[in-house]
N, C-alpha and C positions, 0 to 999 in steps of 0.2 A: 619615595625612594627610588633613585635612576639605577639601573644595575650596568655595572662595568664589565663590557663584554670583550675588549681588547686583553689582549696580553700585556702591552705597555702601559693599559689602563688599570689594570691588576696592580701593578708594580707601584704607580704614580696614586690609586688610593692610598697606601699605606702611609701610617705616619715615620716621619724618622724615631729613632736611627734604624727602625727596620727597613724602610725604602731604600737607604742607601744600602745597607746590608744585602738585601735581595737583589738589587742591581748589579752587585760585585758578585754575588753567587752565582746569577746568571751567565755574566760574563766569564767566570771560573769555568763552568760547567761547557759552554760554548767553545771555548779555547782548547780545552781540554781533547775533542776530534775532530777532525772535520766532517767526520759522518753522523755528530748529532743534531739533530732537529728541536725545535722547541714548539712547543703545541700548547693547546689549553684543552687539559681534560678534567674531568670532574671539578670544575669551575676553577681552576689553580694552575700556576704554570707548570707542567711538562716536559721532560727530554725523552724524546725518544732514539733509537739507534738501531737502523734496518727495520722499521716500521714495529720494534719491538720497544713497550715501556723499560723506560732506563732508570729515569729519578725524577723527583718532583719536589716544589719549595712549596713551603706552606706557614703560612702564620695564624697560630689557633691563640685567639685571646693575644699573651704575650709572648707564646711561645714560637720562636723562629726554628719551623724543622726541615731539615733536608731529607729526603728520602731516597731509598734505593729500591730499585724492583728486578725480582727474578720473576721475568715473562711466565705463566703458566704454560704458554707453547713449547718453553725449551726445558720444560721437566719431562723425566721419564712417564712414561705410561703404563701405569699399574691397574690390571684388571680391579674395577669395583671400587677405584679411587678417582674421586672426580678433582681434577688439580686446580690451584687457585696460586693466583699470582702471590709470591713470597715478598714482604718488605723489612727493611730494616731503617730506620731511621737515628739520625742525630741531631741533638738540640744546639742550636749556633746562639751563641750571645752575642746580642747585634753591639755590645759596647766592647765588646774584647776583639784581639784579632782571629780572621777569619783560621780555621784550622786546614789551609791549602792541601799540604801533602795527605792528610786523611781523606779529603775528599778526593782528590787526585787518584788515590791507592782505590777507594771504593770504584771509582768510575771506569777507572781500566779495568778493576777484576771484572765489573757486570759487561764490560763490552768485551774483554776476551771470552766471558761466557757465550755471547750473541755471536762471537765470530766461531769458536769451536762447534756450536750447533747448526751453524749453517755451511757448515764444511769452509771457511775461509782460510 
């Protein structure tokens, strides 16, 4: 079995209707803010902002998920507690309208967290 190593290859390897939905989600995320970058982490499409984890797309069997990340480097330091990235996700129905408003709200929330922690 050939491993798909490119970002584009990840999308193109998925069956319809997931492929079209993933590509649309990618475009929505990238158009939300000029500073968002598209990378591959953990074998899935990830989006970063100012080198901090922001969001990801993942097709798990027949569930299409869009996750959002609060990078551990942005969290307050508490002695004796090891910080971990915190995630939340939404399940996207590939056969229904994409919840664009919700996605943009979440992206803006996490971009703002990164900006505040970086003193922007």
